[in-house]
C-alpha positions as CSV (number, residue, x, y, z in Angstrom):
1,M,15.9,15.6,-6.3
2,S,14.6,17.1,-3.4
3,G,12.5,16.5,-0.1
4,T,10.8,13.3,0.6
5,V,8.8,10.5,-1.4
6,S,5.1,10.3,-1.8
7,L,3.1,7.2,-2.0
8,S,-0.5,7.5,-3.8
9,S,-3.0,5.4,-5.0
10,S,-3.9,7.5,-8.2
11,P,-2.7,10.4,-10.5
12,I,-2.9,13.5,-8.1
13,S,-5.8,14.9,-10.4
14,H,-7.9,12.1,-9.3
15,R,-8.2,13.3,-5.7
16,L,-8.1,10.5,-3.8
17,R,-8.0,9.9,-0.2
18,A,-7.8,7.1,2.2
19,A,-11.0,6.0,4.0
20,P,-10.9,4.1,7.5
21,S,-12.5,1.0,6.1
22,Q,-10.5,0.2,3.0
23,S,-7.2,-1.1,2.6
24,L,-4.4,1.3,1.5
25,R,-2.7,1.2,-2.0
26,C,-0.3,3.2,-4.4
27,S,0.5,2.8,-7.8
28,A,3.2,4.5,-9.7
29,I,7.1,4.1,-8.9
30,S,9.1,7.2,-9.1
31,R,12.4,8.0,-7.6
32,G,12.3,10.9,-5.5
33,R,11.0,11.7,-1.9
34,V,7.2,12.1,-0.9
35,V,4.6,9.4,-0.8
36,R,1.1,9.4,-1.2
37,M,-1.7,7.3,-0.1
38,S,-5.5,6.9,-0.7
39,A,-8.3,4.5,-1.5
40,A,-11.6,6.3,-1.5
41,A,-12.6,9.3,-4.2
42,T,-14.0,12.6,-2.8
43,D,-16.4,14.5,-5.0
44,S,-15.1,17.8,-3.1
45,P,-15.0,20.7,-6.0
46,A,-11.8,22.2,-4.2
47,L,-9.8,19.7,-5.0
48,S,-10.3,19.9,-8.7
49,F,-7.1,21.4,-9.2
50,E,-5.2,19.7,-12.1
51,R,-1.3,19.3,-11.7
52,M,-0.3,22.4,-13.9
53,A,2.9,21.5,-16.2
54,V,5.8,24.0,-15.5
55,K,8.4,23.9,-17.8
56,P,11.4,22.7,-16.0
57,P,14.4,24.8,-16.4
58,S,17.6,23.4,-17.8
59,H,18.9,21.1,-15.1
60,P,22.0,18.7,-14.9
61,T,20.2,15.4,-13.8
62,Y,17.7,15.6,-16.9
63,D,20.4,14.6,-19.3
64,L,20.6,11.0,-18.2
65,K,23.3,10.8,-21.2
66,G,25.5,13.4,-19.5
67,V,24.9,11.7,-16.2
68,I,25.9,7.9,-17.4
69,K,29.1,9.7,-18.9
70,L,30.0,11.2,-15.7
71,A,29.6,7.8,-13.9
72,L,31.4,6.0,-16.4
73,A,34.2,8.6,-16.6
74,E,34.4,8.3,-13.0
75,D,35.1,4.7,-13.2
76,A,38.0,5.0,-15.9
77,G,39.6,7.4,-14.5
78,D,42.9,8.8,-16.9
79,R,43.6,5.0,-17.5
80,G,40.6,3.2,-18.3
81,D,39.7,-0.4,-17.0
82,V,43.2,-2.0,-16.6
83,T,42.1,-5.2,-15.3
84,C,39.8,-5.6,-18.6
85,M,42.6,-4.6,-20.6
86,A,44.9,-7.0,-19.0
87,T,42.4,-10.0,-18.9
88,I,40.0,-9.7,-21.8
89,P,40.9,-10.0,-25.4
90,A,39.1,-7.4,-27.6
91,D,37.4,-9.9,-29.9
92,V,35.8,-12.2,-27.2
93,E,31.9,-12.1,-27.1
94,V,30.0,-13.4,-24.2
95,E,26.4,-13.5,-22.7
96,A,25.9,-12.3,-19.3
97,H,22.8,-12.5,-17.1
98,F,21.5,-10.4,-14.5
99,L,20.5,-12.4,-11.2
100,A,18.4,-11.7,-8.3
101,K,20.2,-12.4,-5.1
102,E,17.0,-11.4,-2.7
103,D,12.9,-10.7,-3.4
104,G,12.5,-7.2,-4.8
105,V,10.7,-5.1,-7.3
106,V,13.3,-4.2,-10.2
107,A,13.9,-0.6,-11.3
108,G,16.7,1.1,-13.5
109,I,15.9,-1.5,-16.6
110,A,15.8,1.5,-19.1
111,L,18.7,3.5,-17.8
112,A,20.7,0.0,-17.7
113,E,20.1,-0.2,-21.3
114,M,21.4,3.4,-21.8
115,V,24.6,2.6,-20.0
116,F,25.2,-0.4,-22.3
117,H,24.7,1.5,-25.4
118,E,26.8,4.5,-24.3
119,V,29.6,1.9,-23.7
120,D,29.1,-0.1,-27.0
121,P,25.8,0.4,-29.0
122,S,26.7,-3.2,-30.5
123,L,25.4,-4.5,-27.4
124,T,22.1,-6.5,-27.1
125,V,20.2,-6.4,-23.9
126,D,16.9,-8.5,-23.4
127,W,14.5,-8.5,-20.4
128,S,11.9,-11.1,-19.1
129,K,10.9,-8.3,-16.6
130,K,10.2,-4.7,-16.7
131,D,10.5,-1.8,-14.5
132,G,8.4,-2.1,-11.5
133,D,8.0,-6.3,-11.5
134,Y,8.6,-8.4,-8.8
135,I,11.3,-10.4,-8.9
136,H,12.2,-13.4,-6.6
137,K,15.8,-14.7,-5.3
138,G,17.4,-16.6,-7.8
139,L,15.6,-15.4,-10.9
140,Q,17.3,-14.6,-14.2
141,F,15.4,-11.8,-15.3
142,G,17.6,-10.2,-18.1
143,R,20.8,-10.8,-20.3
144,V,23.4,-8.7,-22.2
145,S,25.6,-10.1,-25.1
146,G,28.1,-8.9,-27.3
147,R,31.9,-7.8,-26.6
148,A,33.0,-9.1,-23.4
149,Y,35.1,-6.0,-22.9
150,S,32.1,-3.7,-23.2
151,V,29.8,-5.9,-20.8
152,V,32.0,-5.7,-18.1
153,V,33.2,-2.0,-18.6
154,A,29.5,-1.1,-18.0
155,E,28.8,-3.8,-15.1
156,R,29.3,-1.8,-12.2
157,V,27.9,1.5,-13.4
158,V,24.5,-0.4,-14.4
159,L,24.4,-2.4,-11.1
160,N,25.0,0.8,-9.1
161,F,22.0,2.2,-10.8
162,M,19.8,-0.5,-10.9
163,Q,20.5,-1.7,-6.9
164,R,19.8,1.4,-5.8
165,M,16.6,2.2,-7.7
166,S,15.3,-1.3,-6.9
167,G,15.9,-0.7,-3.4
168,I,13.9,2.3,-3.4
169,A,11.2,0.7,-5.3
170,T,10.9,-2.1,-3.3
171,L,10.7,-0.2,0.0
172,T,7.9,1.9,-1.7
173,K,6.0,-1.2,-2.4
174,V,6.4,-2.6,0.6
175,L,4.9,0.4,2.5
176,I,1.6,0.9,0.3
177,G,2.3,-0.6,-3.0
178,G,4.0,2.4,-5.0
179,G,5.3,5.8,-4.9
180,K,5.4,9.2,-6.8
181,N,7.6,12.3,-6.4
182,H,6.7,15.0,-4.4
183,R,8.5,17.4,-6.6
184,M,11.8,16.9,-8.8
185,G,13.6,20.1,-7.4
186,L,13.2,23.3,-6.0
187,F,12.0,24.9,-8.9
188,D,8.6,22.6,-9.6
189,M,6.6,23.3,-6.9
190,V,6.5,25.8,-3.8
191,M,7.1,24.3,-0.5
192,I,6.9,26.5,2.4
193,K,8.7,24.9,5.0
194,D,9.2,26.3,8.8
195,N,12.3,28.4,8.2
196,H,10.6,30.0,5.4
197,I,7.6,30.7,7.7
198,S,10.1,32.1,10.6
199,I,11.8,34.2,8.6
200,A,8.5,35.8,6.8
201,G,7.4,36.5,10.0
202,G,4.4,33.9,10.1
203,V,2.6,31.4,8.2
204,T,0.0,34.1,6.7
205,N,2.9,36.4,5.8
206,A,4.4,33.6,4.1
207,I,1.7,32.4,1.9
208,R,0.8,36.0,1.1
209,S,4.3,36.5,-0.3
210,V,4.2,33.4,-2.3
211,D,0.6,34.5,-3.9
212,V,2.2,38.2,-4.8
213,Y,5.6,36.3,-6.0
214,L,3.5,34.1,-8.3
215,E,0.7,36.5,-9.5
216,Q,3.4,39.1,-10.8
217,R,5.4,36.3,-12.8
218,N,2.1,34.8,-14.2
219,L,3.4,31.0,-12.8
220,Q,1.0,28.4,-11.7
221,M,2.4,25.7,-9.8
222,E,1.4,23.7,-7.1
223,V,1.9,25.5,-3.6
224,E,2.1,23.6,0.0
225,V,2.7,25.1,3.6
226,E,3.6,23.4,6.4
227,T,2.0,23.7,9.5
228,R,3.2,22.4,13.4
229,T,0.3,23.1,15.5
230,L,-3.6,23.4,15.0
231,E,-3.6,27.3,15.6
232,E,-1.4,27.3,12.2
233,V,-3.7,25.3,10.4
234,K,-6.6,27.4,11.7
235,E,-4.4,30.8,10.5
236,V,-4.0,28.9,7.3
237,L,-7.8,28.1,6.6
238,N,-8.7,31.8,7.8
239,Y,-6.3,33.3,5.1
240,A,-7.7,31.3,2.6
241,S,-11.4,31.9,3.6
242,E,-10.4,35.7,2.8
243,T,-8.1,35.4,0.0
244,N,-7.9,34.1,-3.8
245,T,-5.1,31.9,-2.8
246,S,-2.6,30.1,-4.9
247,L,-2.4,27.2,-2.0
248,T,-3.2,23.6,-3.1
249,R,-1.8,21.6,0.0
250,I,-1.4,21.7,3.3
251,M,1.3,19.7,5.2
252,L,0.7,18.5,8.8
253,D,4.0,18.1,10.5
254,N,4.5,16.0,13.3
255,M,1.1,15.7,14.4
256,V,1.5,11.7,14.8
257,I,2.6,11.3,18.0
258,P,4.4,8.2,19.3
259,L,3.7,6.4,22.3
260,S,6.1,4.2,24.9
261,N,4.2,1.1,23.8
262,G,5.2,1.4,19.7
263,D,2.1,2.7,18.9
264,V,1.2,6.1,17.7
265,D,-1.7,8.8,18.5
266,V,-3.0,10.3,15.8
267,S,-6.1,11.9,17.2
268,M,-4.0,15.3,16.6
269,L,-3.7,14.8,12.9
270,Q,-7.6,13.5,12.5
271,E,-8.5,16.6,13.9
272,A,-6.4,18.7,11.5
273,V,-7.9,17.0,8.8
274,G,-11.4,17.5,10.0
275,L,-10.6,21.1,10.2
276,I,-9.5,21.4,6.5
277,N,-12.5,19.1,5.7
278,G,-11.3,18.6,2.2
279,K,-10.8,22.4,1.5
280,F,-7.0,21.4,0.5
281,E,-5.0,18.3,0.1
282,T,-3.5,17.4,3.4
283,E,0.0,15.7,3.8
284,A,1.0,13.9,7.2
285,S,4.6,14.2,7.7
286,G,6.9,12.6,10.7
287,N,6.7,9.5,12.7
288,V,6.0,7.3,9.7
289,T,7.1,3.5,9.4
290,L,5.8,0.6,8.0
291,E,3.8,-0.4,11.2
292,T,2.3,3.1,11.7
293,V,1.4,4.1,8.1
294,H,-1.9,2.3,7.9
295,K,-3.2,3.8,11.3
296,I,-2.0,7.5,9.8
297,G,-3.8,6.6,6.2
298,Q,-7.2,6.0,8.2
299,T,-7.3,9.5,9.5
300,G,-8.3,10.4,5.8
301,V,-5.0,12.5,5.1
302,T,-4.2,12.5,1.0
303,Y,-0.9,11.9,1.5
304,I,2.0,10.4,3.8
305,S,5.4,11.5,3.4
306,S,8.8,9.6,4.4
307,G,12.4,10.4,3.4
308,A,13.3,7.2,4.5
309,L,12.3,6.0,1.3
310,T,15.3,7.7,0.0
311,H,17.7,8.5,2.3
312,S,17.5,5.1,4.1
313,V,16.8,2.8,1.8
314,K,18.7,-0.6,1.1
315,A,20.0,-1.4,-2.1
316,L,18.7,-4.5,-3.7
317,D,21.1,-7.5,-4.6
318,I,21.5,-7.8,-8.1
319,S,24.2,-9.2,-10.0
320,L,25.5,-9.6,-13.5
321,K,27.2,-12.9,-14.0
322,I,28.7,-14.7,-17.2
323,D,28.8,-18.1,-15.3
324,T,25.5,-18.4,-14.0
325,D,25.8,-21.9,-13.1
326,L,28.8,-21.2,-10.8
327,A,27.1,-18.0,-9.5
328,L,23.8,-20.2,-8.6
329,E,26.0,-22.8,-7.0
330,V,27.7,-20.1,-4.9
331,G,24.2,-18.4,-3.9
332,R,22.9,-21.6,-2.9
333,R,25.9,-22.5,-0.7
334,T,25.5,-18.8,1.0
335,K,21.5,-19.1,1.2
336,R,21.4,-16.0,-1.7
337,A,19.9,-18.0,-4.3
């Protein structure tokens, strides 16, 4: 997965954007990095571009079974789970419960089932919640039953996935109610960043090179270009006015200026959005926090990006317990349940 995570209130084809008088909301949750936010539909025909499906190349992370097998193999090493083998008779069966130790949004339920069934297809898994649902501290929201040895062997891999994914889902929903991948990797979207521009000899040269590349290979995919100044924005718009370009989105990088009092100045961002005037999707990047996201959204920008949704996220505290009564007693003692 590459880049940032994007929060949005609708599928990309709906072309929604935030209006100053409206609250910002987002829908889908996903792993990845950018964040789209929006609230009011626009009728601009220039934004009718539909997301074009690009058949992805062979990619290791798309083989979820392969990823799960690698994670389990990493735990097992060349001996297996020596603690389980030493303490758990092969024929003992148990029922273990998923316990939320803090409030949040759960994610990774489907992946957890895949892990359990990879370890032991005879295990039975039931849930009272689904991916994207809110869970509160102390809630038992799922259970797995079957061979005790299999349950415990799968436990750590299941929790590693679920805690990380739930942490991202929780922060994303706290930020504006949902999120969506910017792109899955380097292969499914063209993102022209500052280094590409520098090497190409300028923003116009970089976009022109992409247009030629895609046309020669008969490829159709979204194209985004990063701009750092209003002059670069104007240069992009000038090129687009004279050329049939594949460009679909303009990133407005670090145009949100932090102030000494903790507030932000969004006037430059707002001016850039005004210059673009709905001709392309826009994306604000840089200085995005829980405190600044609403003000940034009021500029009318289509997307707001935040890498912190993945690189700085805190895992959600979830456990899998066989003796849930004792677990809850301990949790109450430590204020975690």
